[in-house]
All heavy atoms as TSV, in Angstrom:
chain	resi	resn	atom	element	x	y	z
A	1	MET	N	N	-8.925	4.184	6.565
A	1	MET	CA	C	-7.684	4.819	6.907
A	1	MET	C	C	-6.846	5.046	5.646
A	1	MET	O	O	-6.303	6.120	5.460
A	1	MET	CB	C	-6.926	3.959	7.914
A	1	MET	CG	C	-5.640	4.572	8.368
A	1	MET	SD	S	-4.865	3.820	9.802
A	1	MET	CE	C	-4.415	2.233	9.209
A	2	ALA	N	N	-6.739	4.032	4.795
A	2	ALA	CA	C	-5.944	4.174	3.567
A	2	ALA	C	C	-6.550	5.230	2.651
A	2	ALA	O	O	-5.843	6.059	2.091
A	2	ALA	CB	C	-5.836	2.837	2.849
A	3	GLY	N	N	-7.860	5.201	2.502
A	3	GLY	CA	C	-8.536	6.168	1.631
A	3	GLY	C	C	-8.396	7.582	2.138
A	3	GLY	O	O	-8.140	8.513	1.366
A	4	LEU	N	N	-8.553	7.778	3.434
A	4	LEU	CA	C	-8.419	9.102	4.032
A	4	LEU	C	C	-6.997	9.634	3.861
A	4	LEU	O	O	-6.790	10.784	3.475
A	4	LEU	CB	C	-8.789	9.060	5.513
A	4	LEU	CG	C	-8.697	10.373	6.273
A	4	LEU	CD1	C	-9.659	11.405	5.711
A	4	LEU	CD2	C	-8.998	10.136	7.744
A	5	GLY	N	N	-6.010	8.782	4.120
A	5	GLY	CA	C	-4.619	9.197	3.959
A	5	GLY	C	C	-4.282	9.561	2.525
A	5	GLY	O	O	-3.614	10.564	2.260
A	6	ALA	N	N	-4.757	8.749	1.586
A	6	ALA	CA	C	-4.484	9.020	0.171
A	6	ALA	C	C	-5.156	10.307	-0.285
A	6	ALA	O	O	-4.554	11.123	-0.980
A	6	ALA	CB	C	-4.949	7.845	-0.689
A	7	THR	N	N	-6.399	10.509	0.132
A	7	THR	CA	C	-7.131	11.717	-0.260
A	7	THR	C	C	-6.476	12.975	0.307
A	7	THR	O	O	-6.257	13.952	-0.419
A	7	THR	CB	C	-8.597	11.641	0.206
A	7	THR	OG1	O	-9.213	10.503	-0.420
A	7	THR	CG2	C	-9.371	12.888	-0.167
A	8	ALA	N	N	-6.156	12.961	1.586
A	8	ALA	CA	C	-5.545	14.137	2.223
A	8	ALA	C	C	-4.190	14.461	1.603
A	8	ALA	O	O	-3.887	15.620	1.320
A	8	ALA	CB	C	-5.400	13.905	3.724
A	9	THR	N	N	-3.383	13.432	1.369
A	9	THR	CA	C	-2.059	13.658	0.789
A	9	THR	C	C	-2.169	14.121	-0.655
A	9	THR	O	O	-1.422	15.005	-1.087
A	9	THR	CB	C	-1.208	12.384	0.894
A	9	THR	OG1	O	-1.190	11.940	2.247
A	9	THR	CG2	C	0.213	12.626	0.438
A	10	SER	N	N	-3.080	13.550	-1.409
A	10	SER	CA	C	-3.283	13.969	-2.801
A	10	SER	C	C	-3.678	15.436	-2.876
A	10	SER	O	O	-3.170	16.187	-3.708
A	10	SER	CB	C	-4.362	13.104	-3.465
A	10	SER	OG	O	-3.929	11.782	-3.613
A	11	ARG	N	N	-4.594	15.848	-2.001
A	11	ARG	CA	C	-5.038	17.245	-2.005
A	11	ARG	C	C	-3.916	18.206	-1.629
A	11	ARG	O	O	-3.775	19.264	-2.227
A	11	ARG	CB	C	-6.212	17.428	-1.044
A	11	ARG	CG	C	-7.491	16.876	-1.577
A	11	ARG	CD	C	-8.643	17.126	-0.643
A	11	ARG	NE	N	-9.849	16.506	-1.148
A	11	ARG	CZ	C	-10.897	16.215	-0.417
A	11	ARG	NH1	N	-10.901	16.497	0.872
A	11	ARG	NH2	N	-11.949	15.641	-0.952
A	12	SER	N	N	-3.117	17.830	-0.647
A	12	SER	CA	C	-2.075	18.759	-0.187
A	12	SER	C	C	-0.887	18.834	-1.151
A	12	SER	O	O	-0.211	19.850	-1.206
A	12	SER	CB	C	-1.593	18.387	1.216
A	12	SER	OG	O	-0.904	17.164	1.206
A	13	THR	N	N	-0.633	17.772	-1.913
A	13	THR	CA	C	0.511	17.770	-2.831
A	13	THR	C	C	0.128	18.058	-4.273
A	13	THR	O	O	0.986	18.399	-5.078
A	13	THR	CB	C	1.232	16.405	-2.807
A	13	THR	OG1	O	0.328	15.396	-3.277
A	13	THR	CG2	C	1.748	16.062	-1.426
A	14	GLY	N	N	-1.138	17.865	-4.606
A	14	GLY	CA	C	-1.562	18.022	-5.990
A	14	GLY	C	C	-1.153	16.850	-6.865
A	14	GLY	O	O	-1.220	16.919	-8.086
A	15	ILE	N	N	-0.729	15.762	-6.244
A	15	ILE	CA	C	-0.293	14.558	-6.949
A	15	ILE	C	C	-1.208	13.411	-6.527
A	15	ILE	O	O	-1.531	13.270	-5.353
A	15	ILE	CB	C	1.169	14.205	-6.579
A	15	ILE	CG1	C	2.109	15.334	-6.965
A	15	ILE	CG2	C	1.590	12.894	-7.235
A	15	ILE	CD1	C	3.506	15.176	-6.399
A	16	ARG	N	N	-1.614	12.590	-7.489
A	16	ARG	CA	C	-2.459	11.437	-7.153
A	16	ARG	C	C	-1.673	10.438	-6.307
A	16	ARG	O	O	-0.608	9.972	-6.703
A	16	ARG	CB	C	-2.946	10.768	-8.432
A	16	ARG	CG	C	-3.860	9.614	-8.155
A	16	ARG	CD	C	-4.393	9.045	-9.450
A	16	ARG	NE	N	-4.684	7.637	-9.257
A	16	ARG	CZ	C	-4.716	6.744	-10.205
A	16	ARG	NH1	N	-4.457	7.107	-11.441
A	16	ARG	NH2	N	-4.991	5.503	-9.954
A	17	ILE	N	N	-2.203	10.131	-5.144
A	17	ILE	CA	C	-1.562	9.207	-4.207
A	17	ILE	C	C	-2.473	8.002	-4.015
A	17	ILE	O	O	-3.670	8.147	-3.805
A	17	ILE	CB	C	-1.330	9.887	-2.828
A	17	ILE	CG1	C	-0.488	11.145	-2.956
A	17	ILE	CG2	C	-0.743	8.902	-1.827
A	17	ILE	CD1	C	0.938	10.929	-3.363
A	18	GLU	N	N	-1.923	6.814	-4.090
A	18	GLU	CA	C	-2.631	5.572	-3.790
A	18	GLU	C	C	-2.047	5.043	-2.484
A	18	GLU	O	O	-0.853	5.215	-2.214
A	18	GLU	CB	C	-2.423	4.534	-4.890
A	18	GLU	CG	C	-2.806	4.984	-6.262
A	18	GLU	CD	C	-4.307	5.167	-6.444
A	18	GLU	OE1	O	-5.107	4.634	-5.646
A	18	GLU	OE2	O	-4.679	5.854	-7.390
A	19	CYS	N	N	-2.861	4.364	-1.700
A	19	CYS	CA	C	-2.388	3.902	-0.401
A	19	CYS	C	C	-2.969	2.528	-0.084
A	19	CYS	O	O	-4.148	2.278	-0.324
A	19	CYS	CB	C	-2.823	4.908	0.668
A	19	CYS	SG	S	-2.323	4.476	2.334
A	20	ALA	N	N	-2.140	1.653	0.446
A	20	ALA	CA	C	-2.591	0.365	0.982
A	20	ALA	C	C	-2.033	0.226	2.387
A	20	ALA	O	O	-0.905	0.641	2.663
A	20	ALA	CB	C	-2.122	-0.792	0.112
A	21	VAL	N	N	-2.830	-0.331	3.263
A	21	VAL	CA	C	-2.414	-0.558	4.644
A	21	VAL	C	C	-2.602	-2.039	4.939
A	21	VAL	O	O	-3.659	-2.606	4.661
A	21	VAL	CB	C	-3.263	0.284	5.626
A	21	VAL	CG1	C	-2.919	-0.053	7.060
A	21	VAL	CG2	C	-3.099	1.764	5.346
A	22	THR	N	N	-1.568	-2.669	5.482
A	22	THR	CA	C	-1.650	-4.078	5.842
A	22	THR	C	C	-1.437	-4.212	7.340
A	22	THR	O	O	-0.474	-3.691	7.885
A	22	THR	CB	C	-0.590	-4.905	5.091
A	22	THR	OG1	O	-0.772	-4.721	3.683
A	22	THR	CG2	C	-0.703	-6.378	5.416
A	23	LEU	N	N	-2.353	-4.904	7.982
A	23	LEU	CA	C	-2.273	-5.156	9.413
A	23	LEU	C	C	-1.752	-6.562	9.616
A	23	LEU	O	O	-2.370	-7.534	9.168
A	23	LEU	CB	C	-3.661	-5.005	10.051
A	23	LEU	CG	C	-3.791	-5.400	11.511
A	23	LEU	CD1	C	-2.940	-4.480	12.381
A	23	LEU	CD2	C	-5.243	-5.359	11.929
A	24	GLY	N	N	-0.591	-6.670	10.236
A	24	GLY	CA	C	-0.020	-7.979	10.541
A	24	GLY	C	C	-0.415	-8.382	11.948
A	24	GLY	O	O	-0.284	-7.602	12.880
A	25	ARG	N	N	-0.960	-9.592	12.076
A	25	ARG	CA	C	-1.385	-10.077	13.388
A	25	ARG	C	C	-0.666	-11.379	13.701
A	25	ARG	O	O	-0.434	-12.206	12.828
A	25	ARG	CB	C	-2.903	-10.290	13.396
A	25	ARG	CG	C	-3.654	-9.001	13.087
A	25	ARG	CD	C	-5.138	-9.216	12.985
A	25	ARG	NE	N	-5.427	-10.059	11.816
A	25	ARG	CZ	C	-6.583	-10.640	11.599
A	25	ARG	NH1	N	-7.565	-10.488	12.448
A	25	ARG	NH2	N	-6.773	-11.373	10.522
A	26	TRP	N	N	-0.320	-11.566	14.955
A	26	TRP	CA	C	0.417	-12.737	15.396
A	26	TRP	C	C	-0.373	-14.000	15.087
A	26	TRP	O	O	-1.540	-14.123	15.460
A	26	TRP	CB	C	0.683	-12.621	16.894
A	26	TRP	CG	C	1.483	-13.752	17.445
A	26	TRP	CD1	C	1.014	-14.746	18.241
A	26	TRP	CD2	C	2.861	-14.010	17.242
A	26	TRP	NE1	N	2.007	-15.611	18.545
A	26	TRP	CE2	C	3.175	-15.182	17.950
A	26	TRP	CE3	C	3.866	-13.377	16.528
A	26	TRP	CZ2	C	4.445	-15.729	17.964
A	26	TRP	CZ3	C	5.131	-13.920	16.556
A	26	TRP	CH2	C	5.407	-15.071	17.263
A	27	LYS	N	N	0.253	-14.927	14.373
A	27	LYS	CA	C	-0.299	-16.232	14.019
A	27	LYS	C	C	-1.590	-16.165	13.204
A	27	LYS	O	O	-2.405	-17.079	13.227
A	27	LYS	CB	C	-0.525	-17.086	15.274
A	27	LYS	CG	C	0.757	-17.448	15.989
A	27	LYS	CD	C	0.500	-18.429	17.096
A	27	LYS	CE	C	1.818	-18.798	17.768
A	27	LYS	NZ	N	1.633	-19.805	18.802
A	28	ARG	N	N	-1.784	-15.084	12.503
A	28	ARG	CA	C	-2.941	-14.930	11.618
A	28	ARG	C	C	-2.473	-14.319	10.303
A	28	ARG	O	O	-1.488	-13.596	10.270
A	28	ARG	CB	C	-3.991	-14.021	12.250
A	28	ARG	CG	C	-4.603	-14.617	13.479
A	28	ARG	CD	C	-5.807	-13.853	13.881
A	28	ARG	NE	N	-6.431	-14.528	15.003
A	28	ARG	CZ	C	-7.412	-14.027	15.675
A	28	ARG	NH1	N	-7.893	-12.841	15.367
A	28	ARG	NH2	N	-7.948	-14.692	16.668
A	29	PRO	N	N	-3.216	-14.571	9.229
A	29	PRO	CA	C	-2.822	-13.945	7.959
A	29	PRO	C	C	-3.004	-12.435	8.019
A	29	PRO	O	O	-3.852	-11.935	8.768
A	29	PRO	CB	C	-3.774	-14.572	6.939
A	29	PRO	CG	C	-4.876	-15.185	7.711
A	29	PRO	CD	C	-4.374	-15.429	9.107
A	30	PRO	N	N	-2.205	-11.696	7.261
A	30	PRO	CA	C	-2.352	-10.244	7.255
A	30	PRO	C	C	-3.695	-9.814	6.678
A	30	PRO	O	O	-4.288	-10.514	5.852
A	30	PRO	CB	C	-1.204	-9.752	6.382
A	30	PRO	CG	C	-0.676	-10.941	5.678
A	30	PRO	CD	C	-1.156	-12.157	6.378
A	31	THR	N	N	-4.182	-8.672	7.144
A	31	THR	CA	C	-5.413	-8.077	6.641
A	31	THR	C	C	-5.042	-6.769	5.967
A	31	THR	O	O	-4.292	-5.978	6.533
A	31	THR	CB	C	-6.392	-7.808	7.800
A	31	THR	OG1	O	-6.667	-9.044	8.441
A	31	THR	CG2	C	-7.676	-7.198	7.293
A	32	ALA	N	N	-5.562	-6.541	4.756
A	32	ALA	CA	C	-5.185	-5.343	4.000
A	32	ALA	C	C	-6.417	-4.535	3.601
A	32	ALA	O	O	-7.506	-5.074	3.430
A	32	ALA	CB	C	-4.404	-5.732	2.751
A	33	GLY	N	N	-6.202	-3.238	3.472
A	33	GLY	CA	C	-7.204	-2.324	2.957
A	33	GLY	C	C	-6.498	-1.305	2.086
A	33	GLY	O	O	-5.315	-1.031	2.291
A	34	GLY	N	N	-7.196	-0.750	1.111
A	34	GLY	CA	C	-6.539	0.190	0.216
A	34	GLY	C	C	-7.458	1.274	-0.278
A	34	GLY	O	O	-8.681	1.156	-0.210
A	35	SER	N	N	-6.846	2.326	-0.785
A	35	SER	CA	C	-7.596	3.473	-1.296
A	35	SER	C	C	-8.122	3.225	-2.709
A	35	SER	O	O	-8.956	3.977	-3.191
A	35	SER	CB	C	-6.712	4.723	-1.292
A	35	SER	OG	O	-5.604	4.550	-2.164
A	36	SER	N	N	-7.636	2.175	-3.370
A	36	SER	CA	C	-8.075	1.886	-4.737
A	36	SER	C	C	-7.782	0.427	-5.072
A	36	SER	O	O	-7.020	-0.250	-4.380
A	36	SER	CB	C	-7.331	2.778	-5.728
A	36	SER	OG	O	-5.959	2.402	-5.769
A	37	ASP	N	N	-8.379	-0.026	-6.159
A	37	ASP	CA	C	-8.087	-1.372	-6.649
A	37	ASP	C	C	-6.612	-1.512	-7.012
A	37	ASP	O	O	-6.009	-2.557	-6.805
A	37	ASP	CB	C	-8.952	-1.701	-7.866
A	37	ASP	CG	C	-10.425	-1.873	-7.519
A	37	ASP	OD1	O	-10.743	-2.100	-6.330
A	37	ASP	OD2	O	-11.251	-1.784	-8.443
A	38	GLN	N	N	-6.026	-0.444	-7.554
A	38	GLN	CA	C	-4.611	-0.463	-7.953
A	38	GLN	C	C	-3.709	-0.672	-6.725
A	38	GLN	O	O	-2.797	-1.488	-6.756
A	38	GLN	CB	C	-4.254	0.834	-8.653
A	38	GLN	CG	C	-2.855	0.874	-9.209
A	38	GLN	CD	C	-2.572	2.151	-9.984
A	38	GLN	OE1	O	-3.245	3.150	-9.811
A	38	GLN	NE2	N	-1.571	2.107	-10.836
A	39	ALA	N	N	-3.977	0.046	-5.648
A	39	ALA	CA	C	-3.183	-0.104	-4.425
A	39	ALA	C	C	-3.328	-1.507	-3.856
A	39	ALA	O	O	-2.350	-2.119	-3.418
A	39	ALA	CB	C	-3.594	0.943	-3.399
A	40	MET	N	N	-4.537	-2.043	-3.888
A	40	MET	CA	C	-4.767	-3.391	-3.366
A	40	MET	C	C	-4.096	-4.450	-4.233
A	40	MET	O	O	-3.595	-5.452	-3.718
A	40	MET	CB	C	-6.264	-3.660	-3.253
A	40	MET	CG	C	-6.941	-2.856	-2.159
A	40	MET	SD	S	-6.241	-3.154	-0.506
A	40	MET	CE	C	-6.560	-4.902	-0.328
A	41	LEU	N	N	-4.075	-4.232	-5.541
A	41	LEU	CA	C	-3.417	-5.172	-6.449
A	41	LEU	C	C	-1.919	-5.258	-6.143
A	41	LEU	O	O	-1.358	-6.352	-6.071
A	41	LEU	CB	C	-3.638	-4.757	-7.903
A	41	LEU	CG	C	-2.997	-5.634	-8.971
A	41	LEU	CD1	C	-3.581	-7.031	-8.933
A	41	LEU	CD2	C	-3.192	-5.013	-10.337
A	42	ILE	N	N	-1.293	-4.123	-5.940
A	42	ILE	CA	C	0.139	-4.114	-5.603
A	42	ILE	C	C	0.370	-4.817	-4.277
A	42	ILE	O	O	1.291	-5.625	-4.134
A	42	ILE	CB	C	0.685	-2.673	-5.590
A	42	ILE	CG1	C	0.686	-2.107	-7.013
A	42	ILE	CG2	C	2.089	-2.623	-4.980
A	42	ILE	CD1	C	0.978	-0.632	-7.083
A	43	ASP	N	N	-0.474	-4.546	-3.283
A	43	ASP	CA	C	-0.334	-5.177	-1.974
A	43	ASP	C	C	-0.498	-6.694	-2.078
A	43	ASP	O	O	0.289	-7.455	-1.519
A	43	ASP	CB	C	-1.352	-4.590	-1.001
A	43	ASP	CG	C	-1.128	-5.083	0.411
A	43	ASP	OD1	O	-0.184	-4.580	1.051
A	43	ASP	OD2	O	-1.866	-5.981	0.859
A	44	LYS	N	N	-1.499	-7.139	-2.826
A	44	LYS	CA	C	-1.746	-8.575	-2.999
A	44	LYS	C	C	-0.572	-9.243	-3.723
A	44	LYS	O	O	-0.173	-10.354	-3.383
A	44	LYS	CB	C	-3.040	-8.780	-3.775
A	44	LYS	CG	C	-3.497	-10.205	-3.823
A	44	LYS	CD	C	-4.871	-10.295	-4.464
A	44	LYS	CE	C	-5.394	-11.718	-4.394
A	44	LYS	NZ	N	-6.754	-11.825	-4.890
A	45	PHE	N	N	-0.018	-8.569	-4.708
A	45	PHE	CA	C	1.133	-9.079	-5.444
A	45	PHE	C	C	2.322	-9.279	-4.501
A	45	PHE	O	O	2.978	-10.315	-4.518
A	45	PHE	CB	C	1.481	-8.101	-6.575
A	45	PHE	CG	C	2.557	-8.575	-7.494
A	45	PHE	CD1	C	2.338	-9.624	-8.370
A	45	PHE	CD2	C	3.792	-7.951	-7.495
A	45	PHE	CE1	C	3.334	-10.051	-9.239
A	45	PHE	CE2	C	4.799	-8.380	-8.354
A	45	PHE	CZ	C	4.565	-9.431	-9.217
A	46	GLU	N	N	2.589	-8.276	-3.661
A	46	GLU	CA	C	3.677	-8.386	-2.685
A	46	GLU	C	C	3.461	-9.552	-1.730
A	46	GLU	O	O	4.393	-10.289	-1.428
A	46	GLU	CB	C	3.782	-7.105	-1.847
A	46	GLU	CG	C	4.489	-5.989	-2.510
A	46	GLU	CD	C	4.736	-4.850	-1.542
A	46	GLU	OE1	O	4.687	-5.048	-0.313
A	46	GLU	OE2	O	4.978	-3.744	-2.022
A	47	GLN	N	N	2.239	-9.693	-1.241
A	47	GLN	CA	C	1.962	-10.783	-0.313
A	47	GLN	C	C	2.183	-12.134	-0.976
A	47	GLN	O	O	2.697	-13.065	-0.353
A	47	GLN	CB	C	0.544	-10.667	0.235
A	47	GLN	CG	C	0.414	-9.533	1.231
A	47	GLN	CD	C	-0.956	-9.473	1.862
A	47	GLN	OE1	O	-1.623	-10.486	2.034
A	47	GLN	NE2	N	-1.384	-8.266	2.222
A	48	GLY	N	N	1.810	-12.253	-2.258
A	48	GLY	CA	C	2.030	-13.490	-2.986
A	48	GLY	C	C	3.502	-13.818	-3.168
A	48	GLY	O	O	3.914	-14.973	-3.083
A	49	LEU	N	N	4.303	-12.783	-3.405
A	49	LEU	CA	C	5.754	-12.964	-3.561
A	49	LEU	C	C	6.472	-13.108	-2.222
A	49	LEU	O	O	7.616	-13.540	-2.172
A	49	LEU	CB	C	6.362	-11.769	-4.306
A	49	LEU	CG	C	6.042	-11.630	-5.781
A	49	LEU	CD1	C	6.622	-10.329	-6.325
A	49	LEU	CD2	C	6.592	-12.814	-6.563
A	50	GLU	N	N	5.799	-12.677	-1.157
A	50	GLU	CA	C	6.381	-12.634	0.189
A	50	GLU	C	C	7.632	-11.763	0.244
A	50	GLU	O	O	8.575	-12.031	0.985
A	50	GLU	CB	C	6.669	-14.044	0.710
A	50	GLU	CG	C	5.417	-14.880	0.874
A	50	GLU	CD	C	5.661	-16.263	1.420
A	50	GLU	OE1	O	6.837	-16.671	1.570
A	50	GLU	OE2	O	4.669	-16.951	1.697
A	51	GLN	N	N	7.622	-10.693	-0.566
A	51	GLN	CA	C	8.708	-9.718	-0.530
A	51	GLN	C	C	8.231	-8.403	-1.119
A	51	GLN	O	O	7.273	-8.369	-1.871
A	51	GLN	CB	C	9.940	-10.206	-1.271
A	51	GLN	CG	C	9.744	-10.405	-2.756
A	51	GLN	CD	C	11.010	-10.913	-3.429
A	51	GLN	OE1	O	11.981	-11.253	-2.790
A	51	GLN	NE2	N	11.001	-10.955	-4.737
A	52	GLY	N	N	8.902	-7.335	-0.760
A	52	GLY	CA	C	8.552	-6.007	-1.236
A	52	GLY	C	C	8.499	-5.027	-0.078
A	52	GLY	O	O	8.655	-5.411	1.085
A	53	PRO	N	N	8.289	-3.747	-0.360
A	53	PRO	CA	C	8.322	-2.740	0.701
A	53	PRO	C	C	7.239	-2.937	1.761
A	53	PRO	O	O	7.470	-2.670	2.944
A	53	PRO	CB	C	8.153	-1.412	-0.032
A	53	PRO	CG	C	7.700	-1.744	-1.402
A	53	PRO	CD	C	8.087	-3.154	-1.675
A	54	GLY	N	N	6.068	-3.433	1.385
A	54	GLY	CA	C	5.025	-3.684	2.378
A	54	GLY	C	C	5.386	-4.818	3.318
A	54	GLY	O	O	5.158	-4.750	4.523
A	55	ILE	N	N	5.961	-5.881	2.770
A	55	ILE	CA	C	6.402	-7.013	3.584
A	55	ILE	C	C	7.546	-6.574	4.497
A	55	ILE	O	O	7.594	-6.944	5.675
A	55	ILE	CB	C	6.828	-8.203	2.692
A	55	ILE	CG1	C	5.668	-8.670	1.812
A	55	ILE	CG2	C	7.398	-9.339	3.527
A	55	ILE	CD1	C	4.443	-9.175	2.537
A	56	ASP	N	N	8.468	-5.767	3.968
A	56	ASP	CA	C	9.561	-5.235	4.791
A	56	ASP	C	C	9.007	-4.435	5.963
A	56	ASP	O	O	9.503	-4.534	7.087
A	56	ASP	CB	C	10.495	-4.343	3.956
A	56	ASP	CG	C	11.275	-5.114	2.908
A	56	ASP	OD1	O	11.337	-6.362	2.996
A	56	ASP	OD2	O	11.800	-4.465	1.988
A	57	ALA	N	N	7.966	-3.645	5.716
A	57	ALA	CA	C	7.366	-2.836	6.780
A	57	ALA	C	C	6.762	-3.726	7.860
A	57	ALA	O	O	6.895	-3.438	9.058
A	57	ALA	CB	C	6.302	-1.907	6.203
A	58	LEU	N	N	6.101	-4.805	7.466
A	58	LEU	CA	C	5.555	-5.732	8.453
A	58	LEU	C	C	6.654	-6.392	9.267
A	58	LEU	O	O	6.524	-6.584	10.473
A	58	LEU	CB	C	4.716	-6.812	7.768
A	58	LEU	CG	C	3.343	-6.393	7.265
A	58	LEU	CD1	C	2.719	-7.523	6.455
A	58	LEU	CD2	C	2.439	-5.993	8.407
A	59	ASP	N	N	7.759	-6.728	8.609
A	59	ASP	CA	C	8.860	-7.402	9.283
A	59	ASP	C	C	9.600	-6.510	10.264
A	59	ASP	O	O	10.009	-6.955	11.329
A	59	ASP	CB	C	9.859	-7.958	8.263
A	59	ASP	CG	C	9.320	-9.146	7.488
A	59	ASP	OD1	O	8.286	-9.719	7.909
A	59	ASP	OD2	O	9.913	-9.490	6.447
A	60	ASN	N	N	9.776	-5.210	9.900
A	60	ASN	CA	C	10.585	-4.333	10.765
A	60	ASN	C	C	9.769	-3.309	11.542
A	60	ASN	O	O	10.326	-2.532	12.308
A	60	ASN	CB	C	11.716	-3.664	9.977
A	60	ASN	CG	C	11.222	-2.668	8.960
A	60	ASN	OD1	O	10.229	-1.990	9.166
A	60	ASN	ND2	N	11.934	-2.564	7.842
A	61	GLY	N	N	8.452	-3.292	11.339
A	61	GLY	CA	C	7.595	-2.392	12.111
A	61	GLY	C	C	7.682	-0.933	11.713
A	61	GLY	O	O	7.307	-0.055	12.479
A	62	ARG	N	N	8.161	-0.657	10.515
A	62	ARG	CA	C	8.280	0.724	10.039
A	62	ARG	C	C	7.532	0.901	8.733
A	62	ARG	O	O	7.452	-0.021	7.931
A	62	ARG	CB	C	9.742	1.093	9.833
A	62	ARG	CG	C	10.522	1.048	11.118
A	62	ARG	CD	C	11.958	1.385	10.878
A	62	ARG	NE	N	12.671	1.192	12.136
A	62	ARG	CZ	C	13.851	1.648	12.382
A	62	ARG	NH1	N	14.494	2.333	11.460
A	62	ARG	NH2	N	14.424	1.441	13.528
A	63	GLN	N	N	7.007	2.101	8.513
A	63	GLN	CA	C	6.281	2.362	7.269
A	63	GLN	C	C	7.207	2.295	6.070
A	63	GLN	O	O	8.421	2.435	6.192
A	63	GLN	CB	C	5.594	3.713	7.326
A	63	GLN	CG	C	6.540	4.891	7.212
A	63	GLN	CD	C	5.808	6.207	7.304
A	63	GLN	OE1	O	4.769	6.317	7.911
A	63	GLN	NE2	N	6.366	7.227	6.706
A	64	SER	N	N	6.625	2.055	4.910
A	64	SER	CA	C	7.404	2.030	3.679
A	64	SER	C	C	6.586	2.688	2.582
A	64	SER	O	O	5.391	2.908	2.718
A	64	SER	CB	C	7.752	0.593	3.286
A	64	SER	OG	O	6.590	-0.109	2.928
A	65	SER	N	N	7.253	3.004	1.500
A	65	SER	CA	C	6.553	3.587	0.362
A	65	SER	C	C	7.131	3.033	-0.928
A	65	SER	O	O	8.256	2.558	-0.968
A	65	SER	CB	C	6.650	5.113	0.378
A	65	SER	OG	O	7.994	5.515	0.252
A	66	LEU	N	N	6.323	3.108	-1.961
A	66	LEU	CA	C	6.711	2.658	-3.288
A	66	LEU	C	C	6.368	3.782	-4.243
A	66	LEU	O	O	5.232	4.231	-4.296
A	66	LEU	CB	C	5.934	1.390	-3.650
A	66	LEU	CG	C	6.092	0.846	-5.062
A	66	LEU	CD1	C	7.520	0.362	-5.282
A	66	LEU	CD2	C	5.117	-0.297	-5.279
A	67	THR	N	N	7.344	4.260	-4.971
A	67	THR	CA	C	7.132	5.334	-5.933
A	67	THR	C	C	7.175	4.741	-7.329
A	67	THR	O	O	8.110	4.031	-7.673
A	67	THR	CB	C	8.216	6.413	-5.781
A	67	THR	OG1	O	8.209	6.872	-4.443
A	67	THR	CG2	C	7.978	7.558	-6.721
A	68	THR	N	N	6.149	5.059	-8.116
A	68	THR	CA	C	6.072	4.540	-9.488
A	68	THR	C	C	5.854	5.698	-10.452
A	68	THR	O	O	4.751	5.904	-10.936
A	68	THR	CB	C	4.949	3.498	-9.624
A	68	THR	OG1	O	3.734	4.089	-9.173
A	68	THR	CG2	C	5.234	2.255	-8.816
A	69	PRO	N	N	6.893	6.482	-10.719
A	69	PRO	CA	C	6.738	7.632	-11.625
A	69	PRO	C	C	6.281	7.194	-13.005
A	69	PRO	O	O	6.758	6.199	-13.544
A	69	PRO	CB	C	8.126	8.244	-11.685
A	69	PRO	CG	C	8.950	7.563	-10.672
A	69	PRO	CD	C	8.238	6.304	-10.279
A	70	GLY	N	N	5.327	7.924	-13.553
A	70	GLY	CA	C	4.890	7.676	-14.904
A	70	GLY	C	C	3.857	6.584	-15.059
A	70	GLY	O	O	3.303	6.409	-16.128
A	71	ILE	N	N	3.568	5.842	-14.012
A	71	ILE	CA	C	2.558	4.792	-14.112
A	71	ILE	C	C	1.207	5.390	-13.750
A	71	ILE	O	O	1.010	5.900	-12.658
A	71	ILE	CB	C	2.881	3.602	-13.184
A	71	ILE	CG1	C	4.167	2.930	-13.633
A	71	ILE	CG2	C	1.715	2.621	-13.155
A	71	ILE	CD1	C	4.606	1.789	-12.750
A	72	THR	N	N	0.292	5.346	-14.689
A	72	THR	CA	C	-1.035	5.891	-14.433
A	72	THR	C	C	-2.103	4.809	-14.462
A	72	THR	O	O	-3.200	5.019	-13.996
A	72	THR	CB	C	-1.398	6.968	-15.477
A	72	THR	OG1	O	-1.316	6.385	-16.763
A	72	THR	CG2	C	-0.450	8.155	-15.370
A	73	SER	N	N	-1.774	3.640	-14.992
A	73	SER	CA	C	-2.755	2.561	-15.057
A	73	SER	C	C	-2.045	1.236	-15.008
A	73	SER	O	O	-0.960	1.082	-15.537
A	73	SER	CB	C	-3.551	2.658	-16.360
A	73	SER	OG	O	-4.413	1.569	-16.477
A	74	MET	N	N	-2.668	0.273	-14.364
A	74	MET	CA	C	-2.093	-1.066	-14.305
A	74	MET	C	C	-2.967	-2.069	-15.039
A	74	MET	O	O	-2.967	-3.240	-14.749
A	74	MET	CB	C	-1.911	-1.495	-12.849
A	74	MET	CG	C	-0.854	-0.680	-12.156
A	74	MET	SD	S	-0.381	-1.388	-10.595
A	74	MET	CE	C	0.363	-2.910	-11.111
A	75	GLY	N	N	-3.772	-1.646	-15.947
A	75	GLY	CA	C	-4.655	-2.594	-16.608
A	75	GLY	C	C	-4.595	-2.367	-18.039
A	75	GLY	O	O	-4.740	-2.841	-18.989
């Protein structure tokens, strides 16, 4: 799902899009999937901090986004 969304959005906008999706389940740890290692790294970082736009989305049930202009690599 994350890969398909990132690919479709990237093609339609002409901008590279990364996507991570986290599934929150009652009394279980969240499960995450992503379109790239970079997207998964950001998601894992947020989960470790227990804060950020992804955590906010799990808490309030609404999608969120993170824009990182100018960042092309995290390694």
